[in-house]
C-alpha positions in Angstrom: 96.3 40.5 68.3 96.5 39.2 71.7 99.7 40.5 73.3 99.4 38.2 76.2 99.8 41.2 78.5 97.3 42.2 81.3 96.2 45.7 79.9 94.8 46.5 83.4 98.1 45.9 85.1 99.5 49.2 86.4 103.2 48.9 87.4 103.5 52.5 88.3 100.3 53.2 90.2 101.6 52.1 93.6 104.0 55.2 93.4 103.2 58.0 95.8 104.9 60.9 97.6 106.1 58.8 100.5 108.7 57.4 98.3 110.7 60.6 98.8 111.6 59.2 102.2 110.7 55.5 101.9 112.7 54.4 98.8 115.7 52.2 98.9 119.2 53.8 98.5 118.7 56.9 100.5 121.6 57.8 102.8 119.7 58.0 106.2 122.5 60.2 107.8 122.3 62.9 105.0 120.6 66.1 105.9 117.2 66.4 104.3 115.8 69.5 105.9 117.5 72.2 107.9 116.0 75.1 109.7 117.1 77.4 112.5 120.0 75.2 113.3 117.8 72.0 113.5 118.6 69.2 111.1 116.4 66.4 110.0 118.4 63.6 108.3 116.7 61.5 105.8 116.4 58.8 108.4 114.9 61.1 111.1 112.5 62.5 108.5 111.3 59.1 107.5 110.7 58.2 111.2 108.8 61.5 111.9 106.6 61.0 108.7 105.7 57.6 109.9 104.8 58.9 113.3 102.5 61.6 111.8 100.8 59.0 109.5 100.3 56.4 112.3 98.9 59.2 114.6 96.4 60.0 112.0 95.5 56.4 111.4 95.0 56.0 115.2 92.4 58.8 115.1 90.6 56.8 112.5 91.4 59.2 109.7 90.3 57.3 106.5 91.5 57.2 102.9 90.9 60.5 101.1 89.8 62.4 104.3 91.2 66.0 104.6 93.9 67.1 107.1 94.7 70.8 107.0 98.0 72.5 107.7 97.9 76.2 108.7 101.3 77.4 109.7 104.2 79.6 108.6 107.4 77.9 107.6 108.7 75.3 110.1 110.7 72.2 109.9 107.6 70.1 110.9 105.9 71.2 107.7 107.6 68.7 105.4 107.2 65.9 107.9 103.5 66.6 108.4 102.9 66.7 104.6 104.6 63.4 104.0 103.0 61.9 107.0 99.5 62.9 105.7 100.5 61.2 102.4 101.5 58.0 104.3 98.0 57.9 105.9 96.5 58.2 102.4 94.7 61.3 103.5 94.6 64.6 101.6 96.4 67.7 102.8 94.7 71.1 102.7 97.7 73.7 102.4 96.4 76.9 104.0 98.2 80.2 104.0 99.1 81.5 107.4 98.4 85.0 106.1 94.6 84.3 106.1 92.3 86.3 108.4 90.6 84.0 111.0 87.3 83.9 109.3 89.0 82.9 105.9 90.7 80.1 107.7 87.5 78.8 109.2 85.8 79.0 105.9 88.4 77.0 104.1 88.3 74.4 107.0 84.6 74.1 106.6 84.7 74.0 102.8 87.3 71.1 102.7 85.5 69.3 105.6 88.9 68.9 107.4 88.9 66.2 109.9 92.3 67.3 111.6 94.1 70.5 111.4 97.8 71.0 112.3 97.8 74.7 113.4 100.5 77.2 114.6 99.8 78.1 118.1 98.6 81.6 117.5 95.8 80.3 115.1 94.4 77.7 117.5 92.0 79.8 119.6 89.7 81.1 116.7 89.6 77.5 115.2 88.6 76.0 118.6 86.0 78.7 119.1 84.5 77.9 115.7 84.4 74.3 116.5 82.7 74.9 119.8 80.1 77.1 118.0 79.3 74.3 115.5 80.9 75.9 112.5 83.2 73.0 111.9 81.3 69.9 112.6 83.8 67.7 110.7 86.8 68.7 112.7 87.8 65.9 115.1 91.3 67.1 116.2 93.3 70.3 116.7 97.0 69.6 116.8 99.1 72.7 117.8 102.7 73.3 116.5 104.9 75.0 119.2 105.9 74.5 122.8 104.6 75.1 126.2 106.2 78.7 126.2 103.7 79.5 123.3 100.6 78.5 125.3 99.6 75.9 122.7 97.4 74.0 125.1 94.6 76.5 125.2 92.0 75.3 122.8 94.1 72.7 121.2 93.6 68.9 121.8 97.2 68.2 121.8 100.7 69.5 121.0 102.5 68.2 117.9 105.4 66.6 119.7 103.1 64.7 122.0 101.1 63.6 118.9 104.2 62.1 117.4 105.6 60.7 120.6 102.3 58.7 121.0 102.7 57.2 117.6 104.8 54.4 116.3 107.7 54.4 113.7 106.5 51.2 111.9 105.4 51.4 108.2 101.7 52.7 108.3 99.3 49.7 108.0 97.0 51.2 105.5 96.6 50.6 101.7 99.1 53.2 100.3 97.8 56.0 98.1 98.0 55.5 94.3 99.5 57.8 91.6 96.2 59.3 90.8 94.9 59.7 94.4 94.6 63.3 95.6 97.5 64.4 97.6 96.7 68.0 98.4 94.3 70.8 98.0 95.8 74.1 97.2 93.7 77.2 97.3 94.7 79.5 94.3 96.1 82.7 95.0 93.0 84.7 93.9 94.5 87.5 91.6 90.9 87.6 90.0 88.8 87.2 93.3 87.9 84.2 95.5 90.2 81.3 95.8 89.4 77.9 94.5 90.8 74.6 95.7 93.2 73.1 93.0 93.9 69.4 93.5 97.4 67.9 93.2 97.5 64.2 92.9 100.5 62.2 94.0 101.3 61.8 90.3 101.0 65.5 89.8 103.6 66.1 92.4 106.0 63.4 91.3 105.8 64.5 87.6 106.5 68.0 88.6 109.5 66.8 90.4 110.9 64.7 87.6 110.4 67.5 85.2 112.4 69.9 87.3 115.1 67.3 88.0 115.6 66.8 84.3 115.0 70.4 83.1 117.3 72.0 85.6 119.9 69.1 86.2 119.2 68.7 89.9 121.5 66.4 91.8 121.9 65.0 95.3 124.8 67.4 96.1 122.6 70.4 95.4 120.6 72.4 98.0 118.0 75.2 98.1 116.9 78.0 100.5 113.2 78.2 100.8 112.4 81.9 101.3 108.7 81.7 100.1 105.9 80.2 102.2 105.7 76.4 102.2 102.1 76.5 101.8 102.5 78.3 98.4 103.3 76.4 95.3 106.7 78.1 95.0 107.7 77.1 98.4 107.4 73.4 97.9 106.9 72.7 94.2 109.7 74.8 92.8 113.0 73.1 93.8 112.1 71.9 97.3 110.2 68.5 96.7 112.3 67.9 93.5 115.5 68.2 95.5 114.1 65.8 98.1 113.3 63.5 95.3 116.9 63.5 94.5 118.1 63.1 98.1 119.5 66.6 98.4 119.1 69.1 101.2 116.5 71.7 101.7 117.1 74.8 103.8 114.0 76.7 105.1 113.7 80.2 106.4 110.9 81.3 108.6 108.0 83.0 107.0 107.6 86.8 106.7 109.7 89.8 106.2 112.2 89.0 103.4 115.6 90.6 104.1 117.9 90.5 101.2 121.1 90.9 103.2 120.0 88.1 105.6 119.3 85.9 102.6 122.7 86.5 101.1 124.4 85.9 104.4 122.7 82.6 104.8 123.1 81.4 101.2 126.8 82.1 101.1 127.5 80.8 104.5 125.7 77.6 103.8 126.9 77.0 100.2 123.4 77.0 98.9 123.3 76.2 95.3 119.7 76.9 94.1 117.4 79.7 95.0 113.9 80.9 93.9 113.3 84.7 94.0 110.2 86.4 92.8 111.2 89.7 91.1 110.5 91.9 94.1 113.0 89.8 96.0 115.5 90.0 93.3 115.3 93.8 93.1 116.0 93.9 96.8 119.0 91.6 96.5 120.6 93.6 93.7 120.3 96.6 95.8 122.3 95.0 98.6 124.9 93.8 96.1 125.3 97.3 94.8 126.3 98.3 98.3 128.0 95.3 99.7 130.2 92.7 98.0 129.4 89.0 98.3 130.9 85.9 97.0 128.0 84.5 95.1 130.1 81.9 93.0 128.5 79.1 94.9 125.0 79.8 93.5 124.4 77.6 90.6 120.9 78.6 89.6 118.5 81.4 90.3 114.8 80.7 89.3 112.7 83.9 89.0 108.9 83.8 88.4 105.6 85.7 89.1 106.3 88.4 86.7 108.7 89.2 83.7 112.2 90.8 84.4 112.8 94.1 82.8 115.9 94.5 80.7 117.7 96.6 83.2 117.1 94.1 86.0 118.1 91.1 83.8 121.3 92.8 82.9 122.1 93.9 86.4 121.4 90.2 87.6 123.7 88.9 85.0 126.5 91.2 86.1 125.8 90.6 89.9 125.7 86.7 89.5 128.3 86.0 86.7 128.8 82.4 87.6 125.1 81.6 87.9 122.4 80.2 85.6 119.2 82.2 85.5 115.8 80.7 84.5 112.7 82.7 84.1 109.6 80.5 84.6 105.9 80.7 84.2 103.8 78.5 86.4 100.4 78.4 88.0 98.8 76.5 90.8 96.7 74.5 88.3 99.6 73.9 85.8 102.6 73.1 87.7 105.4 75.0 89.3 107.3 75.4 86.2 104.9 75.1 83.3 107.4 76.9 80.9 110.8 78.3 81.4 113.5 80.5 79.6 116.9 78.7 79.6 119.7 80.9 80.8 121.1 81.4 77.2 117.9 83.3 76.3 117.5 85.4 79.4 118.3 88.7 77.6 117.7 87.7 73.8 114.0 86.5 74.7 113.6 89.3 77.3 110.0 89.2 78.7 109.4 85.7 77.5 107.9 82.8 79.6 109.9 80.5 77.5 109.0 77.1 76.1 107.2 74.2 77.5 108.9 72.1 80.3 109.6 68.7 80.0 106.4 66.5 79.2 104.3 69.7 78.9 102.6 71.1 75.9 101.3 74.7 75.4 99.0 76.2 72.8 97.6 79.8 72.3 94.1 79.7 70.9 91.5 82.3 69.8 87.9 82.5 71.1 86.8 79.6 68.7 89.6 77.4 70.0 91.8 77.5 67.0 95.5 78.0 67.3 96.8 81.4 66.9 99.3 82.4 64.4 102.7 83.6 65.7 102.5 87.1 67.3 98.7 86.9 67.6 97.4 87.0 71.3 95.0 84.4 72.5 94.4 82.3 75.7 97.2 80.1 76.9 96.4 76.3 77.1 98.6 73.7 79.0 98.5 69.9 78.8 100.8 67.7 80.8 101.0 65.2 83.7 101.7 68.0 86.2 98.3 69.7 85.4 95.6 69.6 88.2 92.9 67.1 87.6 90.4 69.7 88.8 89.0 71.9 91.6 87.8 70.2 94.9 84.1 69.8 95.0 83.5 72.2 92.1 82.7 70.1 88.9 81.4 73.1 87.1 84.8 75.1 87.5 86.6 71.9 86.6 84.6 71.4 83.4 85.0 74.9 82.4 88.7 75.0 82.9 89.9 71.6 81.7 88.5 70.9 78.2 89.6 67.8 76.2 92.6 67.4 78.5 93.7 71.0 78.1 93.9 73.4 81.0 92.5 76.9 80.0 94.7 79.1 82.1 92.8 82.4 81.8 96.0 83.9 80.8 96.6 85.8 77.5 99.8 85.5 75.5 101.4 84.8 72.1 104.1 82.7 70.6 106.8 84.2 68.7 108.3 82.7 65.5 110.7 80.6 67.5 107.9 79.2 69.7 108.7 81.3 72.8 105.7 82.2 75.0 105.0 85.7 76.0 102.4 86.3 78.6 100.2 89.4 78.2 98.2 89.1 81.4 94.9 87.7 82.7 92.0 87.7 80.3 90.0 89.5 83.0 92.6 92.2 83.0 92.2 93.0 79.3 91.3 96.7 78.9 88.8 97.7 76.2 89.0 101.5 75.6 87.2 103.0 72.8 86.8 99.6 71.2 90.4 98.9 71.2 92.1 96.1 73.1 94.9 97.1 75.4 97.2 94.4 77.1 98.3 95.8 80.5 101.7 94.1 80.0 102.5 96.2 76.9 101.9 99.4 78.9 103.6 98.1 82.2 106.8 97.4 80.2 107.0 101.0 79.1 106.0 102.7 82.4 108.4 100.3 84.4 111.3 101.7 82.1 110.9 105.2 83.6 113.7 105.8 86.1 111.3 107.1 88.8 109.1 103.9 88.7 110.1 100.7 90.8 107.0 98.7 89.7 103.7 99.3 88.1 100.2 97.7 87.7 98.1 99.0 84.8 94.3 98.5 85.2 91.1 99.7 83.4 88.7 101.9 85.2 85.1 102.7 84.1 84.7 105.6 81.8 81.4 106.9 80.4 82.8 108.0 77.1 85.5 105.3 76.3 84.1 102.2 78.3 87.4 102.0 80.2 90.3 104.4 80.7 93.8 103.4 81.5 95.3 104.0 85.0 98.9 103.3 85.9 99.3 102.4 89.7 102.9 103.0 90.6 105.5 102.2 93.2 108.1 104.8 93.2 111.8 103.9 93.0 113.4 104.8 96.4 114.6 108.4 96.5 112.5 109.3 93.4 109.3 111.3 93.0 106.7 110.2 90.4 105.2 113.0 88.4 102.0 112.1 86.5 102.4 114.3 83.7 105.9 113.2 83.1 104.9 109.5 83.2 102.0 110.1 80.6 104.4 112.1 78.3 107.0 109.2 78.6 104.4 106.7 77.4 102.9 109.0 74.7 106.3 109.0 72.9 106.7 105.1 73.1 103.0 103.8 72.8 100.0 104.2 70.5 97.9 107.0 71.8 95.0 104.7 72.9 97.5 102.8 75.0 98.9 105.5 77.2 97.5 106.0 80.7 95.1 108.8 81.3 96.1 108.9 85.0 98.8 107.7 87.3 98.4 106.8 90.9 101.2 106.3 93.3 101.0 103.7 96.2 103.4 102.8 98.8 103.2 99.1 97.8 101.1 97.2 95.4 99.1 94.3 96.8 100.5 90.9 95.8 100.0 87.3 96.0 102.6 85.1 97.5 104.1 84.5 94.0 104.5 88.2 93.6 101.7 88.8 91.2 99.7 92.0 91.7 96.1 91.5 92.8 94.6 93.9 90.3 91.0 93.2 91.4 92.0 94.9 94.8 93.2 97.9 92.9 90.2 98.2 90.9 88.0 98.2 93.9 89.9 101.3 95.2 87.9 104.6 95.0 89.4 106.7 92.0 88.5 110.3 91.1 86.8 110.6 87.7 89.2 111.5 84.8 
């Protein structure tokens, strides 16, 4: 039957990320982004985004060409991102924590045409370009001011770049919903990072999902304490709140200080925060010693690792007026792929929750069949906030996205109520004496010992058993970890084949920006034989 409609007409494909500042109805005088006392209203943010876009177009940056940003948190980050979107270019979000050669390698891999770089990163980039290592790099634009000596090696300074460009609507064909918006290099808990692509639609659907799942409103605000280059910095609360016309507060990168965070949040009536578990532990220690009025905090999102019962109960007591959501997200699958509603925080302890709005999850066995409740398998995700693939890596894309389902590489199970429990990365599975050991099971027990602040369980080569279990422990402040005591503690609470055969104490576990332990680095450390 002929419906009389044009099936090819796409009434939504013109949507793109610039609509966060270009849409009608925004209050131009409302604060959009605040940092270090500097306020960008929505009107000023729109103007700055247009200047960035027009500056890029003046350089001849074409549709889909890559523009990198390598900087710690700063107020210019958001306007640069939206300006790149306005020029229909693709942002390459790079961690400021990279070593110089890592940064240069990612610039080369992405064939970046322009890089917006913090002043301290400019000289090595300029040297690499001069040496012919970055043949595609046309322009280096430095964030900073004259006091930071930004001119050495840079082509121009950011404020000059913006001042030379106009504030008119960029004269280019706007990006479409499925066009790539950014490349985010994955955190690399299992090795070398890959460039996951987020389209304009991926970002917008992620925003819509969080607005609806978490009830975000224009009067809300958040305080960004994670790096903006990281998925948790922008894609958890931040862009979703800008989508609603709300206010985003940004903290400078590095050196989390729980007391400073509480001071700022309470003084500025911040309503929403994201803390990874290590941050929440520090916050609770401060609250144990110093009272704060936390009644204005409406929601705390926690992700990166499950909360222990002790921490969940302490958090409940410390923030009696606050909704808690525990989330499971990944660079390829959206900022909040699943979440545990506040009402289930303690009754579904350790769970990653149920699928977020518009998402679907499955747990499958090696043959791809759905696992029964309680049976561990690989976690699969499908939804509009899932990556379309990896940048210039068709093989990795084909292996990871099969029939529309993202194969996460994470192991987990669903309980009888459909709540997801994550057991760990498939590459972290320990096989000892032919028995499968999921590190999360052992970690939950070791973490319950009063002398243990946090733990990562890894498998080490063993001539007899194939692998042996090692618990790498951070001590609770003021406590001494005794190896024999930890092993005995586990022996009484775990099957014999699951207990650690050794315990190693470290000052600090190596982590990604999301708080996940980089176990491949722990396994690479030299260990004495059992």
